[in-house]
TORKOL-4160 file (C-alpha; in steps of 0.2 Angstrom, whole numbers, padded with zeros to 4 digits, m for minus):
264
<pt num="1" X="0000" Y="0000" Z="0000"/>
<pt num="2" X="0005" Y="0018" Z="m0003"/>
<pt num="3" X="0002" Y="0032" Z="0009"/>
<pt num="4" X="m0004" Y="0049" Z="0004"/>
<pt num="5" X="m0007" Y="0059" Z="0020"/>
<pt num="6" X="m0022" Y="0049" Z="0028"/>
<pt num="7" X="m0027" Y="0042" Z="0012"/>
<pt num="8" X="m0021" Y="0024" Z="0007"/>
<pt num="9" X="m0021" Y="0016" Z="m0010"/>
<pt num="10" X="m0014" Y="0001" Z="m0019"/>
<pt num="11" X="m0003" Y="0004" Z="m0035"/>
<pt num="12" X="m0007" Y="m0014" Z="m0039"/>
<pt num="13" X="m0026" Y="m0012" Z="m0038"/>
<pt num="14" X="m0024" Y="0004" Z="m0048"/>
<pt num="15" X="m0015" Y="m0005" Z="m0062"/>
<pt num="16" X="m0028" Y="m0019" Z="m0062"/>
<pt num="17" X="m0042" Y="m0006" Z="m0063"/>
<pt num="18" X="m0035" Y="0001" Z="m0079"/>
<pt num="19" X="m0035" Y="m0017" Z="m0086"/>
<pt num="20" X="m0053" Y="m0022" Z="m0082"/>
<pt num="21" X="m0063" Y="m0006" Z="m0081"/>
<pt num="22" X="m0059" Y="0003" Z="m0098"/>
<pt num="23" X="m0066" Y="m0012" Z="m0108"/>
<pt num="24" X="m0082" Y="m0012" Z="m0097"/>
<pt num="25" X="m0085" Y="0007" Z="m0099"/>
<pt num="26" X="m0082" Y="0006" Z="m0118"/>
<pt num="27" X="m0095" Y="m0008" Z="m0119"/>
<pt num="28" X="m0108" Y="0004" Z="m0111"/>
<pt num="29" X="m0106" Y="0019" Z="m0122"/>
<pt num="30" X="m0101" Y="0026" Z="m0139"/>
<pt num="31" X="m0088" Y="0040" Z="m0137"/>
<pt num="32" X="m0085" Y="0056" Z="m0145"/>
<pt num="33" X="m0069" Y="0062" Z="m0135"/>
<pt num="34" X="m0060" Y="0078" Z="m0140"/>
<pt num="35" X="m0047" Y="0089" Z="m0131"/>
<pt num="36" X="m0037" Y="0075" Z="m0122"/>
<pt num="37" X="m0021" Y="0084" Z="m0128"/>
<pt num="38" X="m0024" Y="0098" Z="m0115"/>
<pt num="39" X="m0021" Y="0085" Z="m0101"/>
<pt num="40" X="m0003" Y="0087" Z="m0094"/>
<pt num="41" X="0006" Y="0071" Z="m0096"/>
<pt num="42" X="0012" Y="0072" Z="m0078"/>
<pt num="43" X="0011" Y="0083" Z="m0062"/>
<pt num="44" X="m0004" Y="0088" Z="m0052"/>
<pt num="45" X="m0019" Y="0094" Z="m0061"/>
<pt num="46" X="m0038" Y="0097" Z="m0058"/>
<pt num="47" X="m0051" Y="0092" Z="m0070"/>
<pt num="48" X="m0067" Y="0103" Z="m0067"/>
<pt num="49" X="m0082" Y="0096" Z="m0076"/>
<pt num="50" X="m0101" Y="0098" Z="m0077"/>
<pt num="51" X="m0112" Y="0085" Z="m0068"/>
<pt num="52" X="m0128" Y="0078" Z="m0074"/>
<pt num="53" X="m0129" Y="0059" Z="m0070"/>
<pt num="54" X="m0123" Y="0045" Z="m0060"/>
<pt num="55" X="m0115" Y="0039" Z="m0076"/>
<pt num="56" X="m0104" Y="0054" Z="m0078"/>
<pt num="57" X="m0090" Y="0047" Z="m0068"/>
<pt num="58" X="m0088" Y="0031" Z="m0079"/>
<pt num="59" X="m0087" Y="0042" Z="m0095"/>
<pt num="60" X="m0075" Y="0054" Z="m0087"/>
<pt num="61" X="m0064" Y="0040" Z="m0080"/>
<pt num="62" X="m0063" Y="0033" Z="m0097"/>
<pt num="63" X="m0059" Y="0050" Z="m0105"/>
<pt num="64" X="m0045" Y="0052" Z="m0092"/>
<pt num="65" X="m0038" Y="0035" Z="m0094"/>
<pt num="66" X="m0037" Y="0038" Z="m0113"/>
<pt num="67" X="m0028" Y="0054" Z="m0110"/>
<pt num="68" X="m0015" Y="0045" Z="m0100"/>
<pt num="69" X="m0019" Y="0049" Z="m0083"/>
<pt num="70" X="m0027" Y="0040" Z="m0068"/>
<pt num="71" X="m0042" Y="0049" Z="m0061"/>
<pt num="72" X="m0045" Y="0052" Z="m0042"/>
<pt num="73" X="m0063" Y="0058" Z="m0039"/>
<pt num="74" X="m0069" Y="0068" Z="m0025"/>
<pt num="75" X="m0084" Y="0058" Z="m0019"/>
<pt num="76" X="m0097" Y="0061" Z="m0006"/>
<pt num="77" X="m0092" Y="0052" Z="0010"/>
<pt num="78" X="m0108" Y="0042" Z="0012"/>
<pt num="79" X="m0103" Y="0032" Z="m0002"/>
<pt num="80" X="m0088" Y="0026" Z="0007"/>
<pt num="81" X="m0099" Y="0019" Z="0021"/>
<pt num="82" X="m0107" Y="0006" Z="0009"/>
<pt num="83" X="m0100" Y="m0011" Z="0012"/>
<pt num="84" X="m0088" Y="m0017" Z="m0001"/>
<pt num="85" X="m0089" Y="m0001" Z="m0012"/>
<pt num="86" X="m0081" Y="0010" Z="0001"/>
<pt num="87" X="m0066" Y="m0001" Z="0004"/>
<pt num="88" X="m0064" Y="m0003" Z="m0015"/>
<pt num="89" X="m0064" Y="0016" Z="m0017"/>
<pt num="90" X="m0051" Y="0018" Z="m0004"/>
<pt num="91" X="m0039" Y="0005" Z="m0011"/>
<pt num="92" X="m0040" Y="0015" Z="m0027"/>
<pt num="93" X="m0036" Y="0031" Z="m0019"/>
<pt num="94" X="m0053" Y="0040" Z="m0021"/>
<pt num="95" X="m0056" Y="0055" Z="m0010"/>
<pt num="96" X="m0071" Y="0057" Z="0002"/>
<pt num="97" X="m0079" Y="0074" Z="0004"/>
<pt num="98" X="m0090" Y="0078" Z="0019"/>
<pt num="99" X="m0107" Y="0086" Z="0014"/>
<pt num="100" X="m0115" Y="0099" Z="0024"/>
<pt num="101" X="m0098" Y="0108" Z="0029"/>
<pt num="102" X="m0092" Y="0125" Z="0023"/>
<pt num="103" X="m0085" Y="0127" Z="0006"/>
<pt num="104" X="m0067" Y="0128" Z="0012"/>
<pt num="105" X="m0070" Y="0111" Z="0019"/>
<pt num="106" X="m0071" Y="0104" Z="0002"/>
<pt num="107" X="m0053" Y="0107" Z="0000"/>
<pt num="108" X="m0047" Y="0092" Z="0009"/>
<pt num="109" X="m0029" Y="0090" Z="0015"/>
<pt num="110" X="m0028" Y="0074" Z="0006"/>
<pt num="111" X="m0033" Y="0082" Z="m0010"/>
<pt num="112" X="m0019" Y="0095" Z="m0008"/>
<pt num="113" X="m0006" Y="0082" Z="m0004"/>
<pt num="114" X="m0012" Y="0072" Z="m0019"/>
<pt num="115" X="m0010" Y="0086" Z="m0031"/>
<pt num="116" X="0008" Y="0090" Z="m0024"/>
<pt num="117" X="0012" Y="0071" Z="m0027"/>
<pt num="118" X="0005" Y="0073" Z="m0045"/>
<pt num="119" X="m0013" Y="0067" Z="m0044"/>
<pt num="120" X="m0026" Y="0070" Z="m0058"/>
<pt num="121" X="m0040" Y="0076" Z="m0047"/>
<pt num="122" X="m0058" Y="0075" Z="m0054"/>
<pt num="123" X="m0069" Y="0089" Z="m0047"/>
<pt num="124" X="m0087" Y="0093" Z="m0050"/>
<pt num="125" X="m0088" Y="0111" Z="m0045"/>
<pt num="126" X="m0107" Y="0111" Z="m0043"/>
<pt num="127" X="m0106" Y="0098" Z="m0029"/>
<pt num="128" X="m0120" Y="0088" Z="m0036"/>
<pt num="129" X="m0129" Y="0084" Z="m0052"/>
<pt num="130" X="m0137" Y="0100" Z="m0059"/>
<pt num="131" X="m0154" Y="0104" Z="m0054"/>
<pt num="132" X="m0156" Y="0116" Z="m0070"/>
<pt num="133" X="m0172" Y="0110" Z="m0079"/>
<pt num="134" X="m0162" Y="0110" Z="m0095"/>
<pt num="135" X="m0147" Y="0102" Z="m0088"/>
<pt num="136" X="m0135" Y="0117" Z="m0090"/>
<pt num="137" X="m0122" Y="0120" Z="m0076"/>
<pt num="138" X="m0129" Y="0128" Z="m0061"/>
<pt num="139" X="m0121" Y="0140" Z="m0049"/>
<pt num="140" X="m0105" Y="0131" Z="m0042"/>
<pt num="141" X="m0097" Y="0130" Z="m0025"/>
<pt num="142" X="m0080" Y="0139" Z="m0023"/>
<pt num="143" X="m0070" Y="0124" Z="m0017"/>
<pt num="144" X="m0062" Y="0121" Z="m0034"/>
<pt num="145" X="m0056" Y="0139" Z="m0035"/>
<pt num="146" X="m0049" Y="0138" Z="m0018"/>
<pt num="147" X="m0040" Y="0122" Z="m0022"/>
<pt num="148" X="m0033" Y="0128" Z="m0038"/>
<pt num="149" X="m0027" Y="0145" Z="m0031"/>
<pt num="150" X="m0019" Y="0137" Z="m0016"/>
<pt num="151" X="m0010" Y="0123" Z="m0026"/>
<pt num="152" X="m0006" Y="0132" Z="m0041"/>
<pt num="153" X="m0010" Y="0117" Z="m0052"/>
<pt num="154" X="m0018" Y="0119" Z="m0069"/>
<pt num="155" X="m0037" Y="0118" Z="m0070"/>
<pt num="156" X="m0043" Y="0109" Z="m0086"/>
<pt num="157" X="m0061" Y="0113" Z="m0090"/>
<pt num="158" X="m0072" Y="0098" Z="m0097"/>
<pt num="159" X="m0089" Y="0098" Z="m0104"/>
<pt num="160" X="m0099" Y="0083" Z="m0108"/>
<pt num="161" X="m0116" Y="0078" Z="m0114"/>
<pt num="162" X="m0125" Y="0061" Z="m0116"/>
<pt num="163" X="m0121" Y="0051" Z="m0100"/>
<pt num="164" X="m0138" Y="0057" Z="m0094"/>
<pt num="165" X="m0146" Y="0046" Z="m0108"/>
<pt num="166" X="m0138" Y="0031" Z="m0101"/>
<pt num="167" X="m0143" Y="0034" Z="m0083"/>
<pt num="168" X="m0154" Y="0049" Z="m0078"/>
<pt num="169" X="m0151" Y="0057" Z="m0061"/>
<pt num="170" X="m0161" Y="0049" Z="m0048"/>
<pt num="171" X="m0165" Y="0033" Z="m0058"/>
<pt num="172" X="m0158" Y="0016" Z="m0055"/>
<pt num="173" X="m0162" Y="0009" Z="m0072"/>
<pt num="174" X="m0149" Y="0012" Z="m0085"/>
<pt num="175" X="m0152" Y="0012" Z="m0104"/>
<pt num="176" X="m0139" Y="0002" Z="m0112"/>
<pt num="177" X="m0147" Y="m0004" Z="m0128"/>
<pt num="178" X="m0144" Y="0004" Z="m0140"/>
<pt num="179" X="m0128" Y="0011" Z="m0134"/>
<pt num="180" X="m0129" Y="0030" Z="m0132"/>
<pt num="181" X="m0115" Y="0042" Z="m0137"/>
<pt num="182" X="m0106" Y="0052" Z="m0124"/>
<pt num="183" X="m0098" Y="0068" Z="m0131"/>
<pt num="184" X="m0084" Y="0075" Z="m0121"/>
<pt num="185" X="m0073" Y="0090" Z="m0124"/>
<pt num="186" X="m0058" Y="0096" Z="m0113"/>
<pt num="187" X="m0051" Y="0114" Z="m0115"/>
<pt num="188" X="m0035" Y="0122" Z="m0112"/>
<pt num="189" X="m0031" Y="0127" Z="m0094"/>
<pt num="190" X="m0042" Y="0140" Z="m0087"/>
<pt num="191" X="m0034" Y="0157" Z="m0085"/>
<pt num="192" X="m0034" Y="0161" Z="m0067"/>
<pt num="193" X="m0018" Y="0172" Z="m0067"/>
<pt num="194" X="m0029" Y="0187" Z="m0063"/>
<pt num="195" X="m0032" Y="0180" Z="m0045"/>
<pt num="196" X="m0015" Y="0173" Z="m0041"/>
<pt num="197" X="m0007" Y="0180" Z="m0025"/>
<pt num="198" X="m0024" Y="0188" Z="m0020"/>
<pt num="199" X="m0031" Y="0185" Z="m0003"/>
<pt num="200" X="m0044" Y="0171" Z="m0004"/>
<pt num="201" X="m0059" Y="0182" Z="0000"/>
<pt num="202" X="m0077" Y="0177" Z="m0004"/>
<pt num="203" X="m0077" Y="0189" Z="m0019"/>
<pt num="204" X="m0060" Y="0182" Z="m0026"/>
<pt num="205" X="m0066" Y="0164" Z="m0024"/>
<pt num="206" X="m0083" Y="0167" Z="m0032"/>
<pt num="207" X="m0075" Y="0177" Z="m0047"/>
<pt num="208" X="m0062" Y="0163" Z="m0050"/>
<pt num="209" X="m0076" Y="0150" Z="m0049"/>
<pt num="210" X="m0087" Y="0159" Z="m0061"/>
<pt num="211" X="m0072" Y="0160" Z="m0074"/>
<pt num="212" X="m0070" Y="0141" Z="m0073"/>
<pt num="213" X="m0089" Y="0138" Z="m0075"/>
<pt num="214" X="m0090" Y="0150" Z="m0090"/>
<pt num="215" X="m0077" Y="0139" Z="m0099"/>
<pt num="216" X="m0086" Y="0123" Z="m0095"/>
<pt num="217" X="m0103" Y="0131" Z="m0100"/>
<pt num="218" X="m0096" Y="0138" Z="m0116"/>
<pt num="219" X="m0089" Y="0121" Z="m0122"/>
<pt num="220" X="m0106" Y="0113" Z="m0117"/>
<pt num="221" X="m0115" Y="0126" Z="m0128"/>
<pt num="222" X="m0104" Y="0121" Z="m0143"/>
<pt num="223" X="m0107" Y="0102" Z="m0140"/>
<pt num="224" X="m0126" Y="0105" Z="m0138"/>
<pt num="225" X="m0127" Y="0118" Z="m0152"/>
<pt num="226" X="m0138" Y="0128" Z="m0141"/>
<pt num="227" X="m0137" Y="0145" Z="m0131"/>
<pt num="228" X="m0135" Y="0143" Z="m0112"/>
<pt num="229" X="m0145" Y="0154" Z="m0101"/>
<pt num="230" X="m0139" Y="0171" Z="m0097"/>
<pt num="231" X="m0137" Y="0167" Z="m0079"/>
<pt num="232" X="m0134" Y="0150" Z="m0071"/>
<pt num="233" X="m0148" Y="0142" Z="m0061"/>
<pt num="234" X="m0146" Y="0145" Z="m0043"/>
<pt num="235" X="m0153" Y="0131" Z="m0032"/>
<pt num="236" X="m0152" Y="0142" Z="m0016"/>
<pt num="237" X="m0162" Y="0156" Z="m0024"/>
<pt num="238" X="m0174" Y="0143" Z="m0031"/>
<pt num="239" X="m0177" Y="0136" Z="m0014"/>
<pt num="240" X="m0180" Y="0154" Z="m0006"/>
<pt num="241" X="m0192" Y="0157" Z="m0020"/>
<pt num="242" X="m0201" Y="0141" Z="m0017"/>
<pt num="243" X="m0202" Y="0145" Z="0002"/>
<pt num="244" X="m0209" Y="0162" Z="m0002"/>
<pt num="245" X="m0223" Y="0155" Z="m0013"/>
<pt num="246" X="m0228" Y="0142" Z="0000"/>
<pt num="247" X="m0231" Y="0155" Z="0013"/>
<pt num="248" X="m0249" Y="0158" Z="0016"/>
<pt num="249" X="m0255" Y="0175" Z="0010"/>
<pt num="250" X="m0256" Y="0189" Z="0022"/>
<pt num="251" X="m0273" Y="0191" Z="0030"/>
<pt num="252" X="m0283" Y="0207" Z="0024"/>
<pt num="253" X="m0280" Y="0221" Z="0036"/>
<pt num="254" X="m0294" Y="0227" Z="0046"/>
<pt num="255" X="m0305" Y="0241" Z="0039"/>
<pt num="256" X="m0297" Y="0258" Z="0043"/>
<pt num="257" X="m0306" Y="0268" Z="0056"/>
<pt num="258" X="m0317" Y="0282" Z="0049"/>
<pt num="259" X="m0309" Y="0299" Z="0050"/>
<pt num="260" X="m0316" Y="0311" Z="0063"/>
<pt num="261" X="m0327" Y="0321" Z="0051"/>
<pt num="262" X="m0334" Y="0305" Z="0044"/>
<pt num="263" X="m0340" Y="0300" Z="0062"/>
<pt num="264" X="m0349" Y="0316" Z="0065"/>
């Protein structure tokens, strides 16, 4: 076993996974992959991708493998509690993320150490599958920007479309026949030079995150041949609006007391 901070993984199991998983993934989907030349051949890097489906990770793992890198995903910690699955993820060096914590908590020490040791870290900046009704990227959390700016590694934006046709978010029934095509495009590193060396304030992190998401959304628009919304879907704002609409209407105010001259 190799040690990376508090995270253990097995080089042997990683090697075996590159033997048996790629043929499985290739059997599940047709692939239209572009932009793999933008992946650095070595050294720490972050891949920031949009998220639509439970099938996203398989397509992205295959893309990363074909680009010559081994993917290390940030995965919600509850998955690591599933018997059999959790131990397998740990032995492959995947990284658990605690939900419900502050955005800064998304930047795990294990992830920082992994990048320093040359990992290819897969990050879904939205934190979960998009809730946008048309599946455009929604407002992202700022953890990816914080990690990028503290580590200094390149952020490769990646957009994809089609995995949701294999397995829709929330569904447990995959559609494997006929095989669907997954379109995936990686772009050149996001230009975050304007934020380098600046204090990591809320404003700085939000602005850097928006730059990353703009690159992803722009590439997705080209894949889909459609125009994205002017502003990304904001789930927090949507929840506030829903709560506001669910509140009972205010009761009518009592009639105003007649003026003195009307009482006379």
